[in-house]
C-alpha positions in Angstrom: 33.0 -27.2 -11.3 31.8 -24.4 -13.5 28.4 -24.3 -11.8 30.0 -23.8 -8.3 32.1 -20.9 -9.6 28.9 -19.2 -11.0 27.1 -19.6 -7.7 30.1 -18.1 -5.8 30.3 -15.1 -8.2 26.6 -14.5 -8.0 26.7 -14.6 -4.2 29.7 -12.4 -4.1 28.1 -9.8 -6.4 24.8 -9.8 -4.5 26.4 -9.3 -1.1 27.0 -5.6 -1.6 23.5 -4.8 -2.8 21.5 -2.9 -0.3 17.8 -3.6 0.2 15.4 -0.7 -0.5 14.7 -0.6 3.2 18.3 0.1 4.0 18.6 2.7 1.3 15.5 4.5 2.5 16.8 4.4 6.1 20.1 5.8 5.1 18.5 8.6 3.0 16.2 9.5 5.9 19.1 9.6 8.3 21.0 11.9 5.9 18.0 14.1 5.4 17.5 14.5 9.2 21.2 15.2 9.7 21.3 17.9 7.0 18.0 19.4 8.2 19.4 19.7 11.7 22.7 21.1 10.4 20.8 23.9 8.5 18.5 24.6 11.4 21.3 24.9 14.0 23.5 26.9 11.6 20.7 29.4 11.2 20.6 29.7 15.0 24.3 30.7 14.8 23.1 33.8 12.9 20.5 34.5 15.6 17.4 33.3 13.7 14.7 32.2 16.1 12.1 29.5 15.4 9.7 30.5 12.6 6.0 31.1 13.4 5.0 32.5 10.0 5.3 29.8 7.4 6.5 26.2 7.3 10.3 26.3 6.9 13.4 24.6 8.2 13.4 27.0 11.2 10.1 25.6 12.6 10.5 24.0 16.0 9.8 20.3 16.3 8.7 18.3 19.3 9.0 14.8 17.7 10.5 13.1 14.7 7.2 13.0 12.7 6.9 16.8 13.1 10.5 17.2 12.1 10.2 15.0 9.1 7.2 16.9 7.9 9.0 20.3 7.8 10.6 21.4 4.6 14.4 21.7 4.0 14.2 25.4 2.9 13.8 28.8 4.6 10.6 30.7 4.2 10.8 34.3 2.7 10.8 35.9 6.1 13.6 33.7 7.5 15.5 34.1 4.3 15.4 37.9 4.6 16.5 37.6 8.3 19.4 35.4 7.2 20.4 37.8 4.5 20.2 40.7 6.9 22.4 38.8 9.5 25.0 37.9 6.9 25.1 41.5 5.5 25.6 42.8 9.0 28.4 40.3 9.6 30.1 41.3 6.3 29.8 45.0 7.1 31.2 44.6 10.6 34.2 42.6 9.2 35.0 45.3 6.6 34.8 48.1 9.2 37.2 46.2 11.5 39.8 45.8 8.7 
């Protein structure tokens, strides 16, 4: 009787454990979603695709190319974003 209870508890405990493959797939999906979110958010500030360095604003034609690009902005795109945000703040203060 005790042996059956131990087997059930072991099975119950192990059922929630994800395999490494599932964890890696979930983390890759999260990375891709966040990368797309950052990329498209930068487009909202009128940043175009980057041709200077490798950064999150590089265009991608397929998943392998997208996965190879970093999650950060290069110095040029960072300056462009800073300029766009500064203009937005200045315009908002003038309108108030």
